N, C-alpha and C positions, 0 to 999 in steps of 0.2 A: 160597883158591887158586882153586878154580872160576870163584869170582863174580869174580875180579882178573881169569880168562882171558877168559870173557866179554865182561868191559868193554872190555878192550883188542881184542876180534876186532870187536866193535861201533864202538868208535872207529875203527882202521882200515880197517872195512869203507866207510866214509866217507871218505876220503882219494883224492886225486885227483895225482896227483905231474904237474906242469908240464913233461913231457917229451914235447913235440911228436914226437922223431925216435921213440919208442914207439908212435906210431899213425899209422896210413895209411887212407885209403878208396879203394876198389876195389870193383869190380863181383864178385860172386858169385852162384854159381849153384846150387842146390839139386839134390843128387843128379845131377849132371850126366852126361846119357849122349851121349858123342860122334857117336851115329849121329843125334841129334835134332837140331832145328835151335833155334839159342840165341834167346832173347827176353830184353830188358832191358827193367826199370820203372823209371822215375824218376818222383818225385814227393814230395808232402810227408807230412804225418803223416797224411794221410787213405789214401794209397796204402799206406804203410806196414800198415795196418787192412785193406785188404782184398786184400793181397799174399797170405796163406797161404788163400782161396779161388781165386785165378788160378791156384797152384801146384797147387791140386789137380783143376780143371776143365781142367787141359794135363797132367795124368801120363799119361806114356807118348806124349804128343803133340808136346809142344814143352820143353825146358829153361826153366825161368822161373827170371831171374837179378833182384839189385837192388844197390844199392850198399849197402854196409858199412865200418863203421870198424873195425878192428884196435883191440881197449882192453886190453892187457895192464896198463896204466896205472892201471886201476879194479881195487882192490883188493877190492872185495866180489865182483867175478866168479868171482876165487878162493876167498874163504872162504865166497860163500853156492854156491859151484859155478853161478854165473850163467852167461849167453853170455858169452865172450869178443867173439863179432860183435855187435857192433850196428849196427840197420838206420840209413841216412843220411837226414835230414830234409832235402828239397832246397832247402826254404825259398822265397825271392822268386827271380826272373829276375836282380836283381843279385847276390844271393849265389853263383847259381849259374855267373854268366859265367866267373869265375876259375878253377873246379873243374869244368867239364863233362868238359874234356880226359881230367883226373884219373879222373875215373869212369865214363868210358865205357871205358878201359884200350887195350889194344893187340890185342884178341877183334876176329874179321871178325860182327858182329852181323846176323841175318838181320829181326830185328822190333825198334823202340824205340820204346816208349810211353811219353812222356811228359806233365806237367803242370807248371803254374806258373801261380798265379793270386791263392789265397787269400791268400798272404803281401803279395802286390803290392797286395790291394783294399783298405788301410788300416781293416778291421773294428775293431770296440773289440778285439779279442783283441789285435790286433797293432798298437796304437794309435802306438809309438812308429814306424813305418812311416807314418802317415796325412800325408800332405802336404795334407789339407783342398781340393784343388783337382782332380776326377775326370777335368778334361779334361787336367790336367799327369797324372796318375797314368797314365792310358791312354796319352797319349804317348810317357812313359818308360817304360812295358811291350811298346808295339809296339816301340820302337830295343830293350830287351833282348832280348825276345822273337825278334827279326829274328835276332839274332846268334848267339842259341843253335838256330834252325831251320836255319839255314846251318851249323853244326857240326855238327848229327845227319843232314842229309843229304848231307855230304860223307862220311860213314861207308859212304854207300852201300847204307844199310840200307831198308827199309821203315820209314817213320818216321808213327806216328800222335798225333795229340795229343789228350790228354782233355780236354774242357771243364771248367772250373772248379767244383764244386759247389755250390748255395745256401749265403747266411750263416742263421743261422737268425733274424737279424731279420726273415726273410721269412715265419716264421711268426707276429708278433708286429705284424704292419702294413706289416713292409719300409722300406726306407729311399729317398729320391727325391734325386738318381741310382740307381739299384741298382748298383754299382762291377762286382758280379761280370757284370753283362748288360753292361756298358759293357767290360771286360777280354775276356767272351767273344765279343764282336763284333769285337774287335780280332785274335785267336786264330783265327776263324773267315775273315778276309780275307786276315792273312799264311800261316792254311795253305793257302787256296785258290790264293793266287797263287804258292805256293813247291810245288803239287802233294803236301800233305802230307794224308792222309786224316784226318778227325775223329770221334773219339768222345764223342757228347755226352752226356755223365755228369751233366750239369746234371738235361736232361730225364728221367734214369733215376729219378732223387730227388724231383725235385719236384714231381709232384702228391700223392706220398704222405710229403712232408717233414717235417709236423709227427708223424707216425707212427713217422718213422726217427729222426729228430734232435732232440736235447734243445734246448730253448729260449734255453739260454745257451751252446752247444758246438755248434763248427764239426764235430768228427766225427760220424759217424753210429753207430747203434747195430748188434747182430752182423746181425740181417735186411737192415740198410742196405748194409753191408759185403757181406754177400753177393751182392747186388743188383748192388752196383758191381763187384764181381769178377766178376761173370759176364758184367756187359757189357765189361768189360776182356776177357775170353777170347775172346768172338764176335768182339771185333774184330781179336785178333790172328788168332784162325784165319781170318778173311777176308783179314788180309794175307798169311798166309801162300800162302792159294790164290792169289790175286791175282800176288805173284813166283813161283809156280811150284816153291817147294818143297814138298817132301812130308814132311808131318806123320806 
């Protein structure tokens, strides 16, 4: 009987019910203090990995928030006591366009730090998104990112755009043209013309990339994620100071 119960629990833990109404994406702050400024981080899985280090660095200074999905339909969250709130991967600019308003919610943000790029790059990890034409990719990225920046700017928050981190191919001789550099050039141009601050996360890890990133993975190890988190926290502190918000 014990074995049957265990087998049933294991089977149910892998079930995901297709009930969209059971889930929703919205901003969530970690241990929010109403006396502190609110900071929202939006980005892909790289951001998900450095998020805890930003929270730690800004503890007592700002409320650090991110987009989460309420996922009660994932039975394994209940059976295995896993988190019901799952961080949302912001993926590509195309993916984010129809979701950004929901991700921002109705809160008044002091600072928003956002990034899109890896999923737009056409790298081997995202071969389904590859267009095979770097110039076309850059043009599509510019159009989509311009729309997203307009939405972020309209929140009246201090907006920071984090440049996209390098692809692992850079440690193996790189690719020409480098899609990340092309997209980052587009992002810098758009940010400059819109008064958006740039956080050069690319440079933070580039010189030590082969030490901080596996040759087959766009993500960074703990040390790399810690460095990225520190850079994000520093950019947020500067933005708060520039905006006159008392952290």
